N, C-alpha and C positions, 0 to 999 in steps of 0.2 A: 349597240345601236349603230355599228359601222355600216350595216346593210339593212336599213329599215324596210319592212314589208307591210302589206295591207293590215295584218293584225295590229301592228304598232300604230298605224294611222287610225284605226278604229278605236284604240285605247286613248289616243290623244283627243279624238272627237268626243269621246265619252267624258273625258276630264274637262274639256272646254265647255261642254253643255252644262255640266254641273256648276262650273265657275260662273257661267252666264246667269244662271238662276239664283246665285247667292253672292253677288258682288260686295255686299255690305256686311258679310259675316266676319266676326272677330271674336277674340277671347274676352270674356267678361271677368274682370278682377274685382271681387266685392271689397267694399271699404272696411268691412268688419268680418272677423272670423278668427279661429284659432290658428296658431303657428305650429301646427303638428304635421309632420311629414307622413305621407302614405303613398304607396305605389302599387301599380298593377303591371304584371308582366305576363306575356303569352308568347307562344311560338307556333308557327304553321309548319308541322313536320314535313320535310321533303317538299316544300312548297314550290321550289324552283323546278319547272319541268325540264330544264336543260341540264343542270348540274345536280339536281335532287338535294340541294342544300336547303336547310330550314331557314325560315324568316323569323327573326326575333323582333319583338316590339314591346315597348314599355312606356308608361307615363307616370309622372310624379306630381302629386298635389301638395301644396302648402296650405292647410286648411281646405277651403273649397276652390282655391285658385290653381289652375294648371300652370306649372312653372317649368317642366322639362318633359320631353318626349323624344322617342327615337324609334326608327325602323331600319333594320339592317339585315342583310343576308349573312348567315353565319359562315365562318371561314372554313369549316370542315363539315363533312357529311355525318349527320347523327344517325346512329343505328337503332334508335328507339325514340318515341315521342317524349319519354321521360328525360332522356339525355338532351333533346332539343330544348325542353322547358327549363332544364337546369342551367343550360348556357344562358338563357334569358334571365334567370334568377341571379346568376353571377354578375351579369352586366348591370342590372338595376341595383344590385347590392353595392357595387362600386359607385354608382351615381348617388345613392342615398348616403353613403359614407362621405363623399365629397360635399354634399349639401349640408350635412351635419357640421362638418368643419367650417363651412362658409358661415352658417348661422352662429357658430361660436365666435368667429372672427368679428361678426357684427354685434357681438354681445347680446345675442338672443338665446335665452335658455331653452334647451330641448333635452330635458333629462330623461323623458320616457322614450322607449324604443319606437322606431318608425315601423309602421305596419306594412307588410308586403303581402299582397293578395295574389294567389296563384290558383289556377283551376285544375292542376294536375297533382293528385294526391301522392303519386309515386315520387315526384320530385320533392314534395314536402316531407315525405318519410325519409328520403335520402338525406335531407338537410338535418333531420332530427336524429339520425342514426349515426353514432360515432364509429361503427365498425364498417370498414371499407373492404368489400369483397371483390371478386373478379368482375362482377357486373358493373361496378362503379370505378374500377381502377383507372380506366382511360379518361375519366373526368375528375380525377382526384384533386387537381389544382382548384377547379371550381368548387368542389366539395369543401376544401379547406377555406376558401374565400368566404363562402356563405356561412359555414359553421362557426368560424372565428367571430364574425359579427354577431351571430346569435348568442354565443357564449358571453360575449362582452356586454350584451344587453342593448346593442345598438339597433337591431331590427328584430322583428318577430314575424313569423310566417302565419298566414291565415288562408284557409280554403275558401274560394268563392266559386259559385256555380258558373258553368260555362255561359249561360244566358246572361249573366250579370258581369261578365269579364269585359271591362271597358277596353282593355288593351287589344281585344279582338279586332278593333277597327284599324289597328296598325299592321296587322299581319296578313289579312286576307279580304277579298271582296265580300260584302255582306248584303243581305236584302235591305230593301228601302226602309222597312219598319224598324229593323234592328239597328241599321246605320243611323237613322235619325234619333233613336233612343240613346245610343252611345254618344252621339254628337251633343245632345243636350246635357248629358252627364259630364262631358268635358268642358261645360260652361261656354260652348260656342253658340253665340247668339247674333242676331241682326243688330249691329252697333251703330251703323250709319248707312246712308244712301250714297252710292258711288257710281255715278253715271259714266265717269271716265273709264272705269274698268269694263263696263259693258261695251263701250266703243272699241276698246282694245281687243276684247274677246271676239267681237264681230269681225274686226279686221283680220285677226289671226285665222279665224275659221275660213274667211274668204281666201286668204293666201294659201291655206292648206288645200282648199278645194281646187284652186288653180294648179297647184303642184300635182295633185292627184290626176287631174286631166292631162297634164303635160307628160306625166310618166306612165300613163295607162298602157302604152304600147310596150315599153321596155321594162316595166316593173318599177316599184318604188326604190329598189336598190340602186338604180342608175342615177338617181338625183344627187347632185353634189352637195345639197343642203341637208343637214341633220335635223330631224323634227324637234329634238330637245332644244336646239339653238333657237328655233322659232318660238317654242313654247315659253321661253324665258321672258318674252315681251309682255306676258300677262302679269300686271302689277296690281295687287289688291291693297 
């Protein structure tokens, strides 16, 4: 974002329009429910148009409460979708392992394995296959990370259909219907009315519009202000 252009401004406008329509949304933590860990992981293979690195995303539930989530561009270029998915599986495996240790420190029993949902059957088969061949040698460290936790009984992998993969929302843009469906499954709901957030969003949109007019001749890259610095004023 050192040289922002019009596509970056359009993305900020789209984000702010969404925030303006949902200022009171928040996570809903139910008062009752099981204390069982379950996670969803996904990857958008070669999702970055500049570097062609994949985008990993996962979310972890404790019962029905969303307690952890992450979206991150992978550090290396994956040569297949299965490899990209397996990197995501390794990342959420480490997160689930840490959460199990945390529950143990809090004297909360979690004897059964955490369920890991993945929509890539090739990645699930690699986790279940103890034989490493040339196709998986370059991701052997991730293979050992996931397989050791499976053999210890700490996690178990389960296939989930792509349409029901909640982690899709963390890796790529979705249609409105699918986006709202996944959002409801993440227990994101209207928790309170927040008029202050609406005022902040309107003010930020006005500032961005002024900046766009001022930089129309020389291009957005000539502006000394970075749009992410402006966007940080949106507080929900």
